[in-house]
Each structure stands twice: as C-alpha cells, then as structure tokens.
C-alpha positions as CSV (number, residue, x, y, z in Angstrom):
1,G,152.5,8.2,-134.1
2,R,154.4,10.8,-136.0
3,L,158.2,10.9,-136.0
4,R,159.7,14.0,-134.4
5,T,162.6,16.2,-135.3
6,A,164.3,19.0,-133.5
7,G,163.8,21.4,-136.4
8,G,161.5,22.0,-139.3
9,G,161.5,20.2,-142.6
10,P,161.0,21.1,-146.2
11,A,157.9,23.1,-147.2
12,G,156.8,20.3,-149.6
13,P,156.8,16.5,-149.4
14,G,159.8,15.0,-147.6
15,A,161.5,11.8,-146.5
16,Y,162.5,11.2,-142.9
17,A,166.1,10.1,-142.5
18,V,168.4,9.1,-139.6
19,R,172.1,8.0,-139.9
20,I,172.4,4.3,-139.4
21,D,174.9,4.7,-136.6
22,K,172.5,6.8,-134.6
23,L,169.9,4.1,-134.2
24,S,169.4,2.0,-131.0
25,V,167.6,-1.3,-130.7
26,R,165.2,-1.7,-127.8
27,P,162.6,-4.2,-126.7
28,A,159.3,-3.7,-128.5
29,D,157.5,-2.6,-125.3
30,A,160.3,-0.2,-124.2
31,A,159.2,3.3,-123.2
32,L,161.2,5.9,-124.9
33,P,162.8,8.9,-123.1
34,E,161.2,12.3,-123.9
35,D,164.2,13.2,-126.1
36,E,163.8,10.2,-128.4
37,T,161.5,8.9,-131.0
38,G,161.3,5.6,-132.9
39,V,159.4,2.9,-134.8
40,E,158.4,-0.7,-134.2
41,V,160.2,-3.2,-136.5
42,I,160.7,-6.9,-137.1
43,Y,164.2,-8.3,-137.0
44,V,165.3,-10.0,-140.3
45,T,169.0,-10.8,-140.2
46,S,172.6,-9.5,-139.4
47,E,175.7,-9.3,-141.6
48,Y,179.3,-9.2,-140.5
49,A,181.2,-6.5,-142.3
50,G,184.8,-6.3,-141.0
51,S,184.8,-3.9,-138.0
52,T,181.0,-3.6,-138.0
53,M,177.8,-5.7,-137.8
54,M,174.9,-4.6,-139.9
55,H,171.5,-5.5,-138.5
56,F,168.4,-5.5,-140.8
57,F,164.9,-4.8,-139.6
58,R,161.6,-4.5,-141.5
59,H,159.2,-1.7,-140.8
60,A,155.5,-2.3,-141.0
61,G,155.4,-0.4,-144.3
62,G,157.8,-3.0,-145.8
63,R,161.0,-1.0,-145.9
64,V,164.2,-2.5,-144.6
65,I,166.1,-0.4,-142.1
66,E,169.8,-1.0,-141.4
67,V,171.4,-0.5,-138.0
68,E,175.2,-0.3,-137.8
69,H,177.1,-1.6,-134.8
70,H,180.8,-0.9,-134.5
71,L,182.5,-4.0,-132.9
72,S,185.0,-1.7,-131.2
73,H,182.3,-0.2,-129.0
74,R,181.0,-3.3,-127.3
75,E,179.9,-6.9,-127.9
76,P,177.2,-7.1,-130.6
77,E,173.7,-7.8,-129.5
78,T,171.8,-10.9,-130.7
79,F,168.3,-10.6,-132.0
80,D,165.6,-13.3,-132.6
81,P,164.5,-13.6,-136.3
82,G,160.9,-12.5,-136.7
83,A,160.7,-10.9,-133.3
84,S,159.5,-7.3,-132.7
85,Y,161.8,-4.6,-131.6
86,R,161.7,-0.8,-131.3
87,L,164.3,1.3,-133.2
88,S,165.0,4.6,-131.4
89,W,167.1,7.7,-131.9
90,G,167.5,11.2,-130.5
91,V,164.9,13.7,-131.8
92,G,167.8,15.9,-132.9
93,D,169.2,13.0,-135.1
94,G,166.1,12.9,-137.4
95,R,166.0,15.0,-140.6
96,V,163.3,15.6,-143.1
97,L,164.9,15.7,-146.6
98,P,163.0,17.3,-149.5
99,L,161.8,14.9,-152.3
100,A,162.8,15.9,-155.8
C-alpha cells in the first residue's frame, strides 16, 4: 500500500522520510492502529553504539532502514536474522521531502 502522512508533500517527485527514533518494530503480521503506517522488512543485524543500539532492516526494494533504540528507555529487543518484521510509525511522523 501507499505510505501515509498527516500533511501534503511537494508538488513534484519526493522522498518519504521518518526519523530513525520514531520507528517501532512489530511482528510481520501485526495489525497497525489507524494512526500508524509502515512497511514490511527483513532483519539484517544490530550494532551497539554507546548509549544506543542501531538495528538494520532491509526493505523489499533493497534499501536498508535503520532503527535507533536508546538503551536508557528499556532493554533492547532481539530479532532473528532473515526474519520478517513490520516497521511502523505515526502518520504524523512521516514527511515527503522534495527531490532536487
């Protein structure tokens, strides 16, 4: 399906963007609340970066999407390499940025 935003985007071609700290990881078959949108991804790996964990997922189009997890918030989740997940975020957190 199409990704949703709370507002409009540029008049011409654009790129959809979400801050990495706004993403949530859910099971692949999870139903999303009405005020969220998301994409299916495959888990690749995680990296410890001091006070954060960076989790890397591959989208069906081949792009890698990073998800940031602050260790001060809660214990980090563990994910199975090669397994499917759903990344989700609030509709208001997505932005369409103009392409130059």
